[in-house]
TITOR-951862 format. One record per residue: x, y, z of N, C-alpha, C in turn; residue in one letter. Coordinates in Angstrom, 2 decimals, decimal comma. Example, Ala and Ser with C-alpha at 12.3 -4.5 7.8 and 13.67 -1.06 7.14 Angstrom:
+---------+---------+---------+---------+---------+---------+---------+---------+---------+------+
|    n.xx |    n.yy |    n.zz |   ca.xx |   ca.yy |   ca.zz |    c.xx |    c.yy |    c.zz | code |
+---------+---------+---------+---------+---------+---------+---------+---------+---------+------+
|   13,19 |   -5,69 |    7,80 |   12,30 |   -4,50 |    7,80 |   13,20 |   -3,30 |    7,80 |    A |
|   12,85 |   -2,25 |    7,08 |   13,67 |   -1,06 |    7,14 |   12,90 |    0,03 |    7,87 |    S |
+---------+---------+---------+---------+---------+---------+---------+---------+---------+------+
This chain:
+---------+---------+---------+---------+---------+---------+---------+---------+---------+------+
|    n.xx |    n.yy |    n.zz |   ca.xx |   ca.yy |   ca.zz |    c.xx |    c.yy |    c.zz | code |
+---------+---------+---------+---------+---------+---------+---------+---------+---------+------+
|   12,20 |   12,59 |   -8,48 |   12,19 |   11,31 |   -7,79 |   10,86 |   11,08 |   -7,05 |    M |
|   10,39 |   12,15 |   -6,41 |    9,14 |   12,04 |   -5,65 |    7,96 |   11,76 |   -6,58 |    L |
|    7,97 |   12,38 |   -7,77 |    6,89 |   12,13 |   -8,73 |    6,89 |   10,68 |   -9,19 |    D |
|    8,06 |   10,11 |   -9,39 |    8,16 |    8,72 |   -9,83 |    7,65 |    7,79 |   -8,73 |    I |
|    8,06 |    8,03 |   -7,50 |    7,57 |    7,21 |   -6,38 |    6,06 |    7,33 |   -6,21 |    L |
|    5,53 |    8,53 |   -6,36 |    4,07 |    8,73 |   -6,26 |    3,34 |    7,96 |   -7,35 |    S |
|    3,90 |    7,98 |   -8,56 |    3,27 |    7,25 |   -9,67 |    3,32 |    5,74 |   -9,41 |    F |
|    4,45 |    5,24 |   -8,91 |    4,57 |    3,81 |   -8,62 |    3,57 |    3,42 |   -7,53 |    I |
|    3,47 |    4,21 |   -6,49 |    2,53 |    3,93 |   -5,40 |    1,09 |    3,93 |   -5,90 |    A |
|    0,77 |    4,90 |   -6,76 |   -0,58 |    4,97 |   -7,31 |   -0,88 |    3,76 |   -8,18 |    M |
|    0,07 |    3,38 |   -9,03 |   -0,14 |    2,22 |   -9,93 |   -0,30 |    0,93 |   -9,12 |    A |
|    0,50 |    0,75 |   -8,08 |    0,38 |   -0,43 |   -7,24 |   -0,95 |   -0,45 |   -6,48 |    L |
|   -1,38 |    0,70 |   -6,02 |   -2,67 |    0,79 |   -5,31 |   -3,82 |    0,41 |   -6,24 |    S |
|   -3,78 |    0,91 |   -7,46 |   -4,82 |    0,56 |   -8,43 |   -4,78 |   -0,93 |   -8,79 |    L |
|   -3,57 |   -1,45 |   -8,99 |   -3,43 |   -2,88 |   -9,29 |   -3,98 |   -3,71 |   -8,13 |    L |
|   -3,70 |   -3,27 |   -6,91 |   -4,22 |   -3,97 |   -5,74 |   -5,74 |   -4,01 |   -5,72 |    G |
|   -6,38 |   -2,92 |   -6,09 |   -7,84 |   -2,90 |   -6,13 |   -8,38 |   -3,83 |   -7,20 |    N |
|   -7,72 |   -3,87 |   -8,34 |   -8,14 |   -4,79 |   -9,42 |   -8,01 |   -6,24 |   -8,96 |    I |
|   -6,90 |   -6,57 |   -8,31 |   -6,69 |   -7,93 |   -7,83 |   -7,70 |   -8,30 |   -6,74 |    L |
|   -8,09 |   -7,33 |   -5,92 |   -9,08 |   -7,60 |   -4,89 |  -10,42 |   -7,97 |   -5,52 |    L |
|  -10,82 |   -7,24 |   -6,55 |  -12,08 |   -7,54 |   -7,23 |  -12,05 |   -8,96 |   -7,81 |    V |
|  -10,87 |   -9,37 |   -8,29 |  -10,73 |  -10,70 |   -8,88 |  -10,41 |  -11,77 |   -7,84 |    K |
|  -10,33 |  -11,37 |   -6,55 |  -10,07 |  -12,26 |   -5,42 |   -8,76 |  -13,04 |   -5,60 |    K |
|   -7,72 |  -12,32 |   -6,00 |   -6,39 |  -12,89 |   -6,16 |   -5,55 |  -12,52 |   -4,96 |    I |
|   -4,96 |  -13,53 |   -4,30 |   -4,26 |  -13,32 |   -3,02 |   -3,07 |  -12,38 |   -3,13 |    I |
|   -2,51 |  -12,21 |   -4,33 |   -1,35 |  -11,32 |   -4,50 |   -1,69 |   -9,86 |   -4,22 |    W |
|   -2,97 |   -9,58 |   -3,97 |   -3,38 |   -8,22 |   -3,62 |   -2,64 |   -7,72 |   -2,38 |    V |
|   -2,43 |   -8,61 |   -1,42 |   -1,88 |   -8,17 |   -0,14 |   -0,40 |   -7,78 |   -0,21 |    F |
|    0,47 |   -8,58 |   -0,82 |    1,86 |   -8,10 |   -0,93 |    1,97 |   -6,85 |   -1,80 |    P |
|    1,13 |   -6,73 |   -2,80 |    1,16 |   -5,52 |   -3,63 |    0,71 |   -4,32 |   -2,82 |    I |
|   -0,35 |   -4,48 |   -2,03 |   -0,78 |   -3,37 |   -1,18 |    0,27 |   -3,02 |   -0,12 |    W |
|    0,96 |   -4,02 |    0,41 |    2,01 |   -3,74 |    1,39 |    3,10 |   -2,88 |    0,76 |    I |
|    3,55 |   -3,25 |   -0,44 |    4,58 |   -2,46 |   -1,13 |    4,03 |   -1,06 |   -1,45 |    V |
|    2,79 |   -0,98 |   -1,91 |    2,19 |    0,33 |   -2,23 |    2,12 |    1,21 |   -0,99 |    A |
|    1,68 |    0,64 |    0,13 |    1,56 |    1,42 |    1,36 |    2,91 |    1,90 |    1,86 |    N |
|    3,91 |    1,03 |    1,81 |    5,25 |    1,44 |    2,23 |    5,78 |    2,54 |    1,32 |    V |
|    5,48 |    2,44 |    0,03 |    5,88 |    3,49 |   -0,91 |    5,20 |    4,80 |   -0,58 |    T |
|    3,90 |    4,75 |   -0,24 |    3,18 |    5,97 |    0,15 |    3,78 |    6,57 |    1,42 |    W |
|    4,20 |    5,71 |    2,36 |    4,83 |    6,21 |    3,59 |    6,12 |    6,94 |    3,24 |    I |
|    6,92 |    6,36 |    2,36 |    8,18 |    7,00 |    1,93 |    7,90 |    8,33 |    1,25 |    I |
|    6,91 |    8,35 |    0,37 |    6,53 |    9,60 |   -0,33 |    6,15 |   10,66 |    0,69 |    V |
|    5,37 |   10,28 |    1,70 |    4,95 |   11,24 |    2,71 |    6,13 |   11,75 |    3,55 |    N |
|    7,10 |   10,91 |    3,81 |    8,29 |   11,36 |    4,55 |    9,17 |   12,28 |    3,70 |    F |
|    9,27 |   11,98 |    2,40 |   10,15 |   12,76 |    1,53 |    9,59 |   14,14 |    1,22 |    M |
|    8,26 |   14,24 |    1,19 |    7,65 |   15,56 |    0,98 |    7,41 |   16,17 |    2,37 |    S |
|    6,57 |   17,15 |    2,44 |    6,23 |   17,72 |    3,74 |    5,50 |   16,62 |    4,52 |    T |
|    6,08 |   16,14 |    5,62 |    5,49 |   15,01 |    6,33 |    4,03 |   15,28 |    6,74 |    P |
|    3,17 |   14,37 |    6,32 |    1,77 |   14,42 |    6,68 |    1,55 |   13,26 |    7,65 |    N |
|    1,62 |   13,55 |    8,94 |    1,60 |   12,51 |    9,97 |    0,32 |   11,68 |    9,92 |    I |
|   -0,81 |   12,32 |    9,68 |   -2,07 |   11,55 |    9,66 |   -2,08 |   10,54 |    8,51 |    S |
|   -1,55 |   10,92 |    7,35 |   -1,47 |    9,96 |    6,23 |   -0,46 |    8,87 |    6,50 |    Q |
|    0,64 |    9,21 |    7,13 |    1,63 |    8,19 |    7,48 |    1,03 |    7,16 |    8,42 |    I |
|    0,32 |    7,62 |    9,43 |   -0,35 |    6,70 |   10,36 |   -1,36 |    5,84 |    9,62 |    I |
|   -2,14 |    6,45 |    8,73 |   -3,14 |    5,70 |    7,98 |   -2,48 |    4,58 |    7,16 |    M |
|   -1,39 |    4,89 |    6,46 |   -0,74 |    3,88 |    5,63 |   -0,04 |    2,82 |    6,47 |    F |
|    0,43 |    3,17 |    7,65 |    0,98 |    2,16 |    8,56 |   -0,12 |    1,18 |    8,98 |    V |
|   -1,29 |    1,72 |    9,33 |   -2,43 |    0,86 |    9,71 |   -2,84 |    0,01 |    8,52 |    V |
|   -2,94 |    0,59 |    7,32 |   -3,29 |   -0,19 |    6,12 |   -2,29 |   -1,33 |    5,89 |    Y |
|   -1,01 |   -1,06 |    6,12 |    0,01 |   -2,08 |    5,94 |   -0,18 |   -3,22 |    6,93 |    T |
|   -0,45 |   -2,88 |    8,17 |   -0,69 |   -3,92 |    9,20 |   -1,93 |   -4,72 |    8,85 |    I |
|   -2,99 |   -4,06 |    8,42 |   -4,22 |   -4,77 |    8,03 |   -3,98 |   -5,68 |    6,83 |    L |
|   -3,18 |   -5,25 |    5,88 |   -2,86 |   -6,09 |    4,71 |   -2,08 |   -7,33 |    5,14 |    A |
|   -1,17 |   -7,16 |    6,09 |   -0,39 |   -8,30 |    6,59 |   -1,30 |   -9,32 |    7,29 |    M |
|   -2,19 |   -8,80 |    8,13 |   -3,12 |   -9,68 |    8,86 |   -4,06 |  -10,38 |    7,86 |    I |
|   -4,56 |   -9,63 |    6,90 |   -5,49 |  -10,21 |    5,92 |   -4,80 |  -11,27 |    5,06 |    S |
|   -3,55 |  -11,00 |    4,66 |   -2,79 |  -11,97 |    3,87 |   -2,64 |  -13,27 |    4,65 |    W |
|   -2,30 |  -13,14 |    5,94 |   -2,15 |  -14,32 |    6,78 |   -3,49 |  -15,08 |    6,89 |    Y |
|   -4,58 |  -14,35 |    7,09 |   -5,90 |  -14,99 |    7,21 |   -6,33 |  -15,69 |    5,93 |    Q |
|   -6,06 |  -15,09 |    4,77 |   -6,44 |  -15,69 |    3,50 |   -5,63 |  -16,94 |    3,20 |    W |
|   -4,39 |  -16,98 |    3,70 |   -3,53 |  -18,14 |    3,43 |   -3,96 |  -19,36 |    4,24 |    K |
|   -4,71 |  -19,14 |    5,33 |   -5,14 |  -20,26 |    6,20 |   -6,21 |  -21,10 |    5,56 |    K |
+---------+---------+---------+---------+---------+---------+---------+---------+---------+------+
């Protein structure tokens, strides 16, 4: 299960980077889902608190950026 979640998070993260290069606004909800998935993966394995904090911050930044781009 953890391997599948890690693969999904990786695929979404890569898709998010591709969409960013193409300046497509859907990058932000995809990154939000990817970051939340990475947080879940980190909790399910040996918790890596520094990575969890990093992905929480990334999620907040994606939310703020999505809001700013929509304006």
